[in-house]
Structures are given as C-alpha cells and as structure tokens.
C-alpha positions in Angstrom: 14.0 6.3 25.7 11.6 9.4 25.6 15.0 11.4 24.3 15.6 8.7 22.0 12.2 8.3 20.7 11.9 12.3 20.6 15.5 12.3 18.5 14.1 9.5 15.8 10.5 10.9 15.6 10.3 14.2 16.2 7.3 15.9 17.0 4.7 12.6 17.6 3.8 11.3 21.2 4.7 7.7 22.6 1.1 6.7 21.1 1.9 8.0 17.7 5.2 6.2 17.4 3.7 3.0 18.7 0.9 3.1 16.1 3.6 3.9 13.3 6.0 0.9 14.6 2.9 -1.3 14.8 1.3 -0.4 11.0 5.0 -0.9 9.8 4.8 -4.4 11.1 2.1 -5.2 10.1 2.2 -3.9 6.7 5.5 -6.0 6.2 4.0 -8.9 7.3 1.1 -8.6 4.9 3.8 -7.4 2.0 6.0 -10.1 2.0 3.1 -12.4 2.7 0.9 -11.6 -0.4 2.8 -9.2 -2.5 0.7 -6.6 -1.8 -1.1 -4.7 0.9 1.8 -3.0 2.5 -0.2 0.7 2.3 -3.8 -0.8 2.7 -2.3 -1.7 6.4 -0.1 1.4 7.1 -2.1 4.0 5.2 -5.0 4.3 7.3 -3.7 4.1 10.8 -0.4 6.5 9.8 -3.2 8.9 8.3 -4.6 9.4 11.5 -1.3 10.5 13.0 0.3 12.2 10.4 -2.5 13.3 7.8 -2.7 11.4 4.4 -0.2 14.1 3.1 2.5 13.4 5.4 1.9 9.5 5.7 2.4 9.2 1.5 5.9 10.4 1.6 6.6 8.8 4.7 5.1 5.2 3.3 7.2 6.0 -0.1 10.5 6.2 1.9 10.0 3.5 3.8 8.8 0.7 0.6 11.7 2.2 -1.8 14.7 0.2 -0.4 12.3 -3.0 -0.7 10.2 -2.8 -3.7 13.1 -2.0 -6.1 15.2 -5.3 -5.7 12.1 -7.5 -5.3 10.7 -6.4 -8.6 14.1 -7.0 -10.3 14.2 -10.6 -9.0 10.4 -11.0 -9.9 10.5 -9.5 -13.3 11.4 -12.4 -15.1 8.1 -14.1 -14.2 5.8 -11.6 -14.4 3.5 -11.1 -17.4 4.7 -8.2 -19.4 1.1 -8.0 -21.7 -0.4 -7.1 -18.7 2.1 -5.2 -16.8 2.8 -3.0 -19.5 -0.8 -1.4 -20.0 -1.6 -0.9 -16.6 1.7 0.8 -15.8 1.0 3.2 -18.8 -2.4 4.4 -17.3 -1.1 4.2 -13.8 1.6 6.9 -14.8 -0.6 9.2 -16.3 -3.7 8.9 -13.9 -1.3 9.6 -10.9 -0.8 13.6 -10.6 -5.0 13.2 -10.7 -4.6 11.6 -7.3 -2.0 13.5 -5.7 -4.2 16.5 -7.0 -7.1 15.1 -5.1 -4.6 14.0 -1.7 -3.8 17.9 -1.5 -7.3 19.3 -2.4 -9.3 16.9 0.1 -9.2 17.9 3.6 -8.1 15.5 5.9 -10.7 14.0 7.4 -12.8 13.4 4.0 -9.7 11.8 2.6 -9.6 9.3 5.9 -13.1 8.6 5.1 -12.8 7.9 1.3 -9.5 6.1 2.1 -11.3 3.6 4.7 -13.8 3.2 2.2 -12.1 2.1 -0.8 -10.3 -0.3 1.1 -13.4 -1.6 2.3 -14.6 -2.0 -1.3 -11.7 -3.9 -2.1 -11.9 -6.6 0.7 -15.3 -7.2 0.2 -14.3 -7.8 -3.6 -11.6 -10.4 -3.2 -13.7 -12.0 -0.3 -16.3 -12.3 -2.2 -15.1 -15.0 -4.9 -15.6 -13.3 -7.5 -13.7 -14.1 -10.6 -12.9 -12.4 -14.1 -13.1 -15.0 -16.7 -10.7 -15.2 -19.2 -7.6 -13.0 -20.4 -8.3 -9.2 -20.0 -8.7 -7.0 -22.8 -6.6 -3.7 -23.4 -9.4 -1.6 -22.6 -9.7 -3.3 -19.1 -6.2 -3.7 -18.2 -6.2 0.2 -18.9 -8.8 0.9 -16.9 -7.5 -1.1 -13.9 -4.0 1.0 -14.5 -5.8 4.4 -14.6 -7.5 3.4 -11.2 -4.3 2.1 -9.4 -2.9 5.5 -10.6 -5.3 7.8 -9.4 -5.3 5.6 -5.9 -1.6 5.6 -5.4 -1.6 9.4 -6.0 -4.3 9.9 -3.4 -2.9 7.7 -0.6 -0.2 5.0 -2.1 -3.1 2.3 -2.4 -2.3 1.9 -6.2 -1.8 -2.3 -5.3 -5.1 -2.0 -4.4 -6.8 -2.0 -8.1 -4.6 -4.6 -9.1 -5.1 -6.5 -5.9 -8.8 -7.3 -6.8 -7.9 -7.6 -11.2 -5.3 -10.3 -10.0 -5.5 -11.8 -6.6 -9.2 -11.5 -6.1 -10.5 -11.8 -9.7 -8.5 -13.5 -12.7 -6.6 -16.3 -11.5 -5.8 -18.5 -8.7 -1.7 -18.8 -9.4 -0.6 -16.7 -6.2 3.1 -16.8 -7.7 2.1 -15.7 -10.8 0.1 -13.0 -9.3 3.0 -12.0 -6.7 5.3 -11.8 -9.7 3.3 -9.2 -11.6 2.5 -6.8 -8.3 6.1 -6.9 -7.5 6.8 -6.1 -10.5 4.5 -3.4 -11.0 5.3 -2.2 -7.7 8.9 -1.7 -8.1 8.4 0.4 -11.8 5.8 2.7 -10.2 7.4 3.6 -7.2 10.5 5.0 -9.6 8.1 6.7 -11.4 5.7 8.2 -8.3 8.9 9.1 -6.7 9.8 11.6 -9.4 6.5 13.3 -9.1 5.8 13.1 -5.2 9.2 15.1 -5.1 7.9 17.7 -7.5 5.1 17.6 -5.5 6.7 18.8 -2.1 5.5 15.4 -0.4 9.0 13.5 -0.6 10.2 15.9 2.3 13.5 15.6 4.9 11.4 14.9 7.5 9.9 11.9 5.7 13.0 10.4 5.1 14.2 10.7 8.8 11.6 9.7 10.5 11.6 6.3 7.3 15.1 5.4 8.4 14.0 3.8 11.7 11.0 1.8 10.6 12.6 0.4 7.7 14.2 -2.3 10.1 10.6 -3.0 11.4 9.2 -3.3 7.8 12.2 -5.5 7.1 11.6 -7.7 9.7 7.7 -7.8 8.7 8.6 -8.9 5.2 10.8 -11.3 6.3 8.3 -13.1 8.5 5.6 -12.5 6.0 7.4 -14.2 3.5 7.9 -17.4 5.6 4.6 -17.5 6.2 3.9 -17.6 2.7 5.6 -20.4 1.7 3.9 -22.4 4.8 0.7 -21.3 4.6 -2.7 -22.6 2.4 -4.3 -20.5 -0.8 -7.1 -20.4 1.5 -4.9 -19.1 4.5 -3.3 -17.0 2.6 -6.6 -14.9 1.3 -7.8 -14.8 4.7 -5.1 -13.4 6.5 -4.4 -10.8 4.4 -7.9 -9.6 3.9 -8.8 -9.7 8.1 -5.3 -7.4 8.6 -6.3 -4.9 5.9 -10.2 -4.6 7.1 -9.4 -4.0 10.8 -6.4 -1.5 9.6 -9.3 0.3 7.9 -12.1 -0.3 10.6 -9.7 1.4 13.4 -8.4 4.5 11.5 -12.3 5.6 10.9 -12.8 9.2 12.1 -15.9 7.6 13.8 -13.9 6.4 16.4 -12.0 9.9 17.0 -14.2 11.3 20.4 -14.0 7.6 22.0 -10.4 7.1 21.8 -9.7 10.8 21.7 -7.7 11.6 18.8 
C-alpha cells in the first residue's frame, strides 16, 4: 500500500494523501449538492499539504473533466444576460489574482484564503438579500472579484455564491445553472492563463488523476442529496462544510497539529 501511495502521490506522506482524498470527497459532495463550493472546501485543506500555488494547479485538473460537460447541460437554463458580464470582468481580473498568489508568501495566502471564506459564509448565512435585478456595474464588480479570487486560490465561485445563491434569489435551480455555466467557460479561460504562468504542471496532472475518481463519487452523492434535501438543509450543510474546512486549515493550528 505504501508503494502504491508513493507511486500515485510522489513526495506526500500518508497523512497528506488522506487530507487530499478527504478534501476531494467532501468538496465533490458540496459541489454536486450546491453547484459550487469544491474549491472553497478543497483549497484551504490542500494548501496545508501542498501550498497554495501547487494546490491551485491540482484543483484545476481535478475539476476540468466534470466542469465542461456540466456547463454544457446547464447552458440553456442559464441567464446569459447575467453570466456574460461576469465572465468578461472575471477574465480581465484573473491575471491580477495569479500575480498575488505568486507574490504573497504561503502562510499569508492561507490566512487570506480562510478569511475570505469565513466572510463569504457569514454573508450567505446572514440571510442578506439583494432586491431587484442587478445592474451592469454590480455585475461587473462581482465578476472582477470572481476573477481575482479565482487567480489567487481558485475560489472564484465564492463571490458568485454570495451574489446569486445567498443574495439575489431563492431559485436554487436557476442559481445552479448560472454557476455551472460560468464555471465551465471560466475553466477554459483560466486554464490558458495558468498554463502560461507555469502553474499547470505535469506533477499536478499526475496527482490529480487518482483524485478525479474520488471527486466523481462525491459529486454523484452530492447530486442525489440535492434532489432529496429541502432548501434549508441545502444551505446549512454547504455552509457548515465550507466553514469547517477553512477553520481546520488556519495556520493558527500548525504548532498544535505539528504541521
């Protein structure tokens, strides 16, 4: 078993592999259940094991085979008048996020990542609502934040979750269609920029391959849970899992846990 783990996950300890597998499974469940949240669960935990830069490349490869087909299935139900402006500014802001990721040190990025996730969960759980249809300036601003956060930590879905899921409507089916469509298109765009930045590596690809099956199982379980759960349950489970992932990843616990 040790030899197999060393082959599949070179350079990682058994504990590190367990963290990656657990984060992938939980993130897949949340993604299938809510339509967003894989990176918000996976990225904080994977950053503890690999560092934020390597974790960003890994998460892109894991999600790619799933994001594109899902986006195609949801594109017809998406509200393109809302999705398109977000995609435009997200693309323009993405390089700035990648620059911050490379420039900031590993521990600082972990604190920033956890803080952003705590803020997002607090906003979504507060019950805050945006009344009326969003104007173009608001959509462009949310898109810019999404691109910035996507480049920093692959959590570009976080501003969108606050904007769509936690804020402007209760129609979770329409929200899922918008999110899934946005993720599919932005995955292609971000992939080109991440490749040119040297973040998408062969090591990230080989590490991602065995995790894709784990992610697929999690998404399958989450999708079936989405069909069964009520709106209240749908929100509470997602918020709790995301919050706990960020909490466990805090550098505050490194000394206590021997990290």
